[in-house]
C-alpha positions as a printed Julia matrix, in Angstrom:
139×3 Matrix{Float64}:
 -61.45  149.27  56.49
 -64.48  150.85  57.27
 -64.85  154.07  56.02
 -64.55  157.05  57.78
 -67.36  158.47  60.64
 -66.59  162.19  58.99
 -69.33  163.69  60.71
 -67.97  162.57  64.04
 -64.55  163.7   63.27
 -66.64  167.28  62.55
 -67.83  167.02  65.82
 -64.73  165.43  67.92
 -62.35  168.75  65.82
 -64.94  170.7   67.22
 -65.3   170.11  70.73
 -61.11  169.59  70.95
 -60.09  172.33  69.3
 -62.84  175.52  68.77
 -61.9   174.53  65.4
 -64.79  174.1   62.51
 -64.34  171.97  59.73
 -66.93  170.31  57.62
 -67.2   166.55  55.42
 -65.52  169.07  52.57
 -62.63  170.04  53.98
 -59.39  168.65  52.38
 -57.83  168.0   55.52
 -60.44  165.54  55.09
 -59.13  164.53  51.85
 -55.52  164.13  53.36
 -56.8   161.59  55.82
 -58.63  159.93  53.37
 -56.04  159.08  51.18
 -54.1   157.95  54.11
 -56.62  155.46  54.73
 -55.88  154.7   51.19
 -52.59  153.64  51.67
 -52.54  152.33  54.38
 -55.47  149.65  52.91
 -53.19  149.26  50.24
 -49.85  148.59  52.07
 -52.03  146.46  54.85
 -53.28  144.11  51.77
 -49.83  143.83  50.13
 -48.48  142.76  54.01
 -51.5   140.05  54.54
 -50.24  138.71  50.74
 -46.75  138.52  52.29
 -47.53  137.04  55.5
 -49.6   134.45  53.67
 -46.5   134.01  50.78
 -44.13  133.75  54.26
 -46.37  131.08  56.1
 -47.01  128.63  52.86
 -42.98  129.04  52.66
 -42.49  128.05  56.39
 -45.36  125.58  55.99
 -42.95  123.79  53.16
 -39.68  124.73  55.44
 -41.54  123.11  58.67
 -42.84  120.0   56.31
 -39.12  119.26  55.04
 -38.34  119.41  58.67
 -40.14  117.21  60.17
 -40.02  114.48  57.24
 -36.03  115.13  57.3
 -36.18  114.97  61.92
 -38.89  111.22  61.04
 -36.42  110.01  58.85
 -33.61  110.48  60.97
 -36.05  109.15  64.31
 -36.58  106.1   62.13
 -32.39  105.79  61.21
 -31.65  105.65  65.17
 -34.63  103.38  65.94
 -32.89  101.01  63.16
 -29.46  101.53  64.27
 -30.44  100.52  68.08
 -32.92   97.46  67.32
 -29.81   96.02  64.95
 -27.84   96.43  68.15
 -30.63   94.96  70.28
 -30.63   92.36  67.95
 -27.47   91.41  67.57
 -26.88   91.69  71.24
 -30.0    89.3   71.59
 -28.08   86.88  68.83
 -25.2    87.15  71.39
 -26.97   85.67  74.36
 -28.78   83.32  72.67
 -25.38   82.1   71.09
 -24.0    82.21  74.22
 -26.72   80.67  75.8
 -26.68   77.52  73.57
 -23.33   77.14  74.19
 -23.81   76.66  77.92
 -26.37   74.56  77.37
 -24.8    72.53  75.39
 -21.28   72.09  77.99
 -23.86   71.32  80.45
 -25.35   68.35  78.44
 -21.55   67.3   77.66
 -21.21   67.36  81.66
 -24.07   65.18  82.23
 -23.95   62.81  79.45
 -20.0    62.37  80.42
 -21.62   62.06  84.24
 -23.7    59.48  82.75
 -21.58   57.88  80.52
 -19.0    57.06  83.58
 -21.27   56.13  86.12
 -22.91   53.27  83.02
 -19.58   52.51  82.89
 -18.74   51.65  86.36
 -22.12   49.94  86.7
 -21.21   47.43  83.34
 -17.4    47.05  84.03
 -19.04   45.63  87.77
 -21.44   43.99  86.33
 -18.79   42.21  83.86
 -16.6    42.07  86.47
 -19.1    40.02  88.36
 -20.27   37.98  86.04
 -16.82   36.88  85.39
 -15.89   36.17  89.29
 -19.49   34.22  88.73
 -18.5    31.61  85.89
 -15.02   31.48  87.17
 -16.31   30.06  91.17
 -18.89   27.9   89.01
 -15.98   26.44  86.92
 -13.4    25.6   89.51
 -17.06   23.92  91.1
 -18.11   22.15  88.7
 -14.61   21.16  88.35
 -13.58   20.01  91.72
 -17.31   18.4   92.12
 -17.71   16.63  88.91
 -14.25   16.16  86.91
């Protein structure tokens, strides 16, 4: 703290209260003792506040770390749930695609079977008719 300006204080007391003091008056000693005590308690308070601030900062760091771990865990759980959902959707889409491929294959197979059956019956009838004609004309 700044040193007392005793001359200014002597003038202030003289003008306000009409009392004359000099710089060696015991009242100034009491004021200086109070100033010294105040400086000492201020210094102790500042040191205590610095310790408390460091402890508070350490607690904030711990809290940030815990919150960060919690957020990371929540994020990972969300990512796992999202991944599971996507895998389920992909599996369902694969099953639907396989079902559609099977339907297309069956439709294709049925029409192909009918086509070849018609070709076979037509060929058989043609061969039978040719045989009947050859038999009627040449035998």
